[in-house]
Each structure stands twice: as structure tokens, then as C-alpha cells.
C-alpha positions in Angstrom: 141.4 105.3 79.3 142.5 102.9 82.1 139.9 100.7 83.8 140.3 102.4 87.2 139.2 105.8 85.6 136.0 104.2 84.2 135.2 102.6 87.6 136.0 105.8 89.4 133.8 107.8 87.0 130.9 105.3 87.5 131.2 105.6 91.3 131.1 109.4 91.2 128.0 109.3 89.0 126.3 106.8 91.3 127.1 108.7 94.5 125.6 111.8 92.9 122.3 109.8 92.3 122.0 108.5 95.9 121.2 111.9 97.6 118.5 112.6 95.0 117.0 109.2 95.5 117.0 109.7 99.3 115.2 113.0 98.9 112.5 111.3 96.7 112.0 108.7 99.5 111.6 111.5 102.1 109.0 113.2 100.0 107.1 110.0 99.3 103.7 109.7 100.9 101.3 106.8 101.5 97.5 107.0 101.7 96.2 105.8 105.0 92.5 105.1 105.3 90.8 105.3 108.7 88.2 103.0 110.3 84.7 104.4 110.0 82.6 104.0 113.2 79.4 105.8 112.3 77.7 107.8 109.5 74.6 109.9 110.0 72.8 112.0 107.4 70.2 114.6 106.9 69.0 116.7 104.1 67.7 120.3 103.7 65.6 121.4 100.7 66.3 124.9 99.3 63.5 127.4 99.5 62.6 127.0 95.8 62.4 123.2 96.3 64.8 122.5 93.4 68.0 121.5 95.2 68.8 119.5 98.3 71.9 119.7 100.5 72.8 116.2 101.9 74.9 116.5 105.0 76.9 113.4 106.0 78.4 113.4 109.5 81.1 110.8 109.7 82.8 109.6 112.9 85.9 107.4 112.8 89.2 106.4 114.3 92.7 106.9 113.1 95.1 104.1 114.2 97.8 106.6 115.0 98.4 109.9 116.6 99.8 111.6 113.5 98.2 115.0 112.8 97.8 115.2 109.0 94.8 116.7 107.2 91.9 114.4 106.4 91.5 114.2 102.6 88.2 113.5 100.8 87.7 111.8 97.4 84.0 111.6 96.3 82.2 110.2 93.3 78.4 110.2 92.7 76.8 107.4 90.7 73.2 106.5 90.0 73.0 104.0 93.0 75.8 105.2 95.2 77.7 108.1 96.7 81.2 106.9 97.1 83.3 108.7 99.8 86.9 107.9 100.6 88.5 109.5 103.6 92.2 109.2 104.0 95.3 111.0 105.1 98.5 111.4 103.1 101.3 110.6 105.5 105.0 110.9 104.5 106.7 107.5 104.6 109.4 109.0 106.8 106.9 110.1 109.4 107.1 108.6 112.9 103.7 108.2 114.5 102.6 106.9 117.9 100.4 103.8 117.8 97.3 105.3 119.5 93.7 105.2 118.5 92.6 108.8 117.7 88.9 109.6 117.1 87.9 112.1 114.4 84.7 113.6 113.1 84.0 115.3 109.7 81.1 116.7 107.8 80.6 116.5 104.1 78.0 118.6 102.3 76.6 117.5 98.9 74.2 119.5 96.7 71.9 117.4 94.6 68.3 117.0 93.5 66.3 115.2 96.2 64.6 112.8 93.6 68.1 111.9 92.3 69.6 111.0 95.7 71.2 107.5 95.4 69.9 104.8 97.8 73.4 104.0 99.1 76.4 105.8 100.5 79.8 104.1 100.7 82.3 105.5 103.1 85.8 103.8 103.0 84.2 100.7 101.5 81.4 100.3 104.1 78.1 100.5 102.3 75.2 102.2 104.1 71.6 102.2 102.8 69.9 105.6 103.0 66.2 105.5 103.9 64.7 108.9 103.1 61.4 109.7 104.8 58.4 109.8 102.4 57.1 113.2 103.6 57.5 116.6 102.0 59.5 118.0 104.8 62.0 120.8 104.0 64.6 119.0 106.1 64.8 115.6 107.8 67.2 113.0 109.2 67.9 110.1 106.9 68.1 106.7 108.5 71.3 104.8 107.5 71.7 101.0 107.8 74.9 99.1 107.3 
């Protein structure tokens, strides 16, 4: 087989790969974390007193005007509730550079006595100070 046929065959194969690669790039997303401005918390004890619902109210700012869903990843450890808020934005998206405020609520069911003393939201650590009374619901003080 002459050299030019080999070269031509290689070019045809490579040109067939390029559109597939371009489609992969269009589908690629990046995780974009947002700035957290404030976190407030309160809890409500169930009627039987066994479980507690911890409610986190989080306010923050996106650094763009893209409208993509806010995603939540959460892990609970002995000393910390770790919450990561982000949006998955396609790399090909074009967004306006404009600060956009957002608010979200996260509900976590747990035993009141097992509530960790800290909550981390997007790598900002907040200390939770739970009131010492036996109230069925109360606001929790959070300190950065």
C-alpha cells in the first residue's frame, strides 16, 4: 500500500474522532461554588422527643447570572456537618458577570444529643451554640 493511502487513512480516522471530542467538551461541566454570606439555624424536636429536625437557612451570592440548579453534597461527622453548595455549569455556557443573591434551606433529621458542635458550609466553619433548655424548638446561635 502506498504511503499516501496510509496518510489519507489516518486523516480520515482523525477527522472522525474530532466531532466526538467536540461533543464531549460541550457536555463537560465544572463545579462552581458560591460565596456564603450567612447561615442561620434552628431545631424542632418531634412530639415523641426522639428526633430533631435541624433547619439550616443559607444565604449566599453567585458570581454570575447563570440560572443552574443549586446542588447540595452533605456529610455528617461526630464533630461537624459538612455542607457543600455548588452548581454544575457546562463549560460551554456563557454567563454574565453579575453578583446574584440566593437563599436555600436544608433540613437534617438527627438526635438532638448527637448534634455536632460545628457546621461547615463551603469551607466556612460555623460553631453551633444550642440553648441549654428543654424547648421543643429554638434558634441556634452560629458563630464564624
